[in-house]
C-alpha positions in Angstrom: 24.0 212.6 102.8 23.1 214.4 106.0 23.7 213.2 109.5 20.1 211.9 110.0 20.4 209.8 106.8 23.8 208.4 107.8 22.3 207.4 111.3 19.3 205.8 109.6 21.7 203.9 107.2 23.8 202.8 110.2 20.8 201.4 112.0 19.7 199.4 108.9 23.2 197.9 108.5 23.3 196.9 112.3 19.8 195.4 112.2 20.8 193.4 109.1 23.9 192.1 110.7 22.0 191.2 113.9 19.6 189.2 112.1 22.3 187.5 110.1 24.1 186.5 113.2 20.9 185.2 114.9 20.1 183.1 111.7 23.6 181.5 111.3 26.2 182.9 113.7 29.6 184.1 112.5 29.9 181.3 109.9 27.9 183.4 107.4 29.9 186.6 108.0 32.8 187.8 105.9 35.8 189.2 107.9 34.6 192.8 106.9 31.1 192.1 108.4 32.6 190.8 111.6 34.7 193.9 112.0 31.7 196.1 111.1 29.5 194.3 113.6 32.0 194.8 116.4 32.5 198.5 115.6 28.8 199.1 115.8 29.0 198.1 119.6 31.0 201.2 120.1 29.1 203.4 117.6 25.5 202.2 117.7 24.2 205.1 115.6 26.9 205.3 112.9 27.5 203.5 109.7 30.6 201.4 110.3 30.9 199.8 106.9 33.7 202.0 105.5 35.8 201.9 108.8 35.6 198.3 108.8 36.7 198.0 105.1 39.6 200.4 105.8 40.7 198.5 108.9 40.7 195.2 107.0 42.6 196.8 104.0 45.3 198.2 106.4 45.8 195.1 108.6 45.1 192.4 106.1 42.9 190.1 108.1 40.4 189.8 111.0 43.0 188.6 113.3 45.3 191.5 112.2 42.7 194.1 113.0 41.9 192.5 116.5 45.7 192.3 117.4 46.4 195.8 116.0 47.7 198.5 118.5 45.3 201.0 120.0 47.0 204.0 118.3 47.0 202.4 114.8 43.2 201.6 115.0 42.5 205.1 116.2 44.2 206.4 113.2 41.5 205.1 110.9 38.7 207.6 110.2 35.4 206.5 111.9 37.1 204.3 114.6 37.3 205.9 118.0 38.3 204.9 121.6 35.0 203.1 122.3 35.3 201.0 119.1 38.8 200.0 120.0 37.8 199.1 123.5 35.2 196.6 122.1 37.7 195.2 119.6 40.3 194.7 122.3 37.8 193.2 124.7 36.6 190.6 122.1 40.2 189.7 121.2 41.1 189.1 124.8 38.0 187.2 125.7 38.7 184.8 122.7 42.2 184.3 124.0 41.1 183.5 127.5 38.4 181.2 126.2 41.0 179.2 124.2 43.3 179.0 127.2 40.5 177.9 129.6 39.3 175.3 127.1 42.9 173.9 126.8 43.0 173.0 130.5 40.8 170.1 129.7 42.0 169.5 126.2 43.9 166.4 125.0 46.7 167.4 122.6 46.7 164.1 120.6 47.2 165.7 117.2 49.1 168.8 115.5 45.6 170.2 114.6 44.6 170.3 118.3 47.7 172.3 119.1 47.2 174.6 116.2 43.5 175.2 117.0 44.7 176.1 120.6 47.5 178.5 119.7 47.0 180.0 116.3 44.8 182.8 117.6 47.5 184.2 119.8 50.6 183.4 117.7 49.9 183.8 114.1 50.2 187.6 113.9 53.1 188.1 116.2 55.9 190.3 114.9 58.6 188.5 116.7 59.4 184.9 117.0 58.4 183.2 120.3 59.4 179.7 121.4 56.6 178.0 123.4 56.6 174.8 125.4 53.4 172.7 126.2 54.1 170.2 128.9 51.8 167.2 128.9 51.0 164.3 131.2 50.8 160.7 130.2 47.3 161.2 128.8 48.6 164.2 126.6 46.7 166.6 128.8 48.2 170.0 129.3 50.1 170.5 132.5 51.9 173.9 131.6 51.9 176.3 128.6 54.9 178.6 128.8 56.9 181.0 126.5 60.6 180.2 127.0 62.5 182.2 124.4 61.8 185.5 122.5 63.4 186.6 119.3 64.9 185.0 116.2 65.4 181.3 116.9 68.9 180.0 116.9 70.9 177.2 118.5 72.5 179.7 120.8 69.1 181.1 121.9 67.2 177.8 122.7 68.8 176.0 125.6 67.8 172.2 125.6 69.0 172.1 129.3 66.4 174.8 130.3 63.6 173.0 128.4 64.2 169.6 130.0 64.7 171.0 133.4 61.3 172.7 133.1 59.8 169.3 132.2 61.4 167.5 135.0 60.3 170.2 137.4 56.7 169.6 136.5 57.0 165.9 136.1 55.9 166.0 132.5 55.7 162.8 130.4 55.8 164.7 127.0 56.4 168.0 125.4 55.2 169.9 122.4 57.4 172.7 121.0 55.8 175.6 119.2 57.1 178.7 117.5 55.8 181.2 115.0 57.2 182.5 111.7 56.2 186.2 111.4 56.7 186.0 107.6 53.6 183.8 107.7 55.4 180.9 105.9 55.7 177.9 108.4 58.2 176.0 106.3 61.1 175.1 108.6 64.6 176.4 108.2 67.7 174.2 108.5 68.2 175.9 111.9 64.6 174.8 112.9 65.7 171.1 112.0 68.9 171.3 114.0 67.1 172.8 117.1 64.4 170.2 117.0 67.0 167.4 116.7 68.8 168.8 119.7 65.7 169.0 121.8 64.7 165.4 120.9 68.1 164.0 121.9 68.1 166.1 125.1 64.7 164.8 126.1 65.7 161.2 125.1 68.5 161.2 127.7 65.8 161.7 130.4 63.2 159.5 128.8 60.8 162.4 128.2 58.8 162.1 124.9 58.9 164.9 122.4 55.4 164.7 120.8 55.9 167.4 118.1 57.4 170.7 117.1 54.9 172.9 115.3 55.6 176.1 113.5 52.7 178.5 113.1 52.2 180.9 110.1 49.3 182.8 108.7 46.3 180.3 108.9 48.6 177.3 108.4 51.2 175.3 110.2 54.0 172.8 109.9 54.3 169.7 112.1 57.6 167.9 112.5 55.7 164.7 113.7 53.2 164.7 110.8 56.3 164.7 108.4 57.9 161.9 110.2 60.8 163.9 111.5 60.3 163.5 115.3 60.3 159.7 114.7 63.4 160.1 112.5 65.3 162.1 115.2 64.3 159.6 117.9 65.6 156.8 115.7 69.0 158.5 115.3 69.2 159.0 119.0 68.3 155.4 119.8 70.9 154.2 117.3 73.5 156.5 118.7 72.9 155.3 122.3 73.1 151.6 121.1 76.5 152.3 119.7 77.6 153.8 123.0 
């Protein structure tokens, strides 16, 4: 296939994707088609189907492609600096949109927290422990990363967490961290850390709303599984004995 035929084929693919987007938005797109569509922004005349397929194969998912490093994307045949520029721009725009939307969001459920954070946390290679501070209406006051690296009882300091909550006069807190393995099932250490945080917050009458672990397109909620209530009950029982 000569260069002219390749360009003609690329124009045809691009037109088809545009029409499909106009008709039904991204809901009708496969991950490969989304990547192909974005790559055509940087290479309007080329056929981006094969580079899109290779990128998806290498990084495993749409989010994996969008969050991949500049150098690793450039290493795929058919993907150049302009293509990567558009991929990175779209990724950062999506992240900013979610943050801006969260300023008016009410975090009344684990699903609301997951929808807000999964885009930025599900593909991280290291664990990050994040705290959402809420007012009495469960509206966001502050979203802050507190600890980086493998979670352990020696790495997460309840005193720092509750001090931050007091500083911002928060009524409630949601803890969030990711499992780079993709499996959000909590470890025994996750249970112990959550219990310690609930007890520390209880001493200052600050409500722990939830602790959510984010994996690949799924999450685990301590509150949904009744564990936050269980830890609060054990704290109240302990205080009553004292």
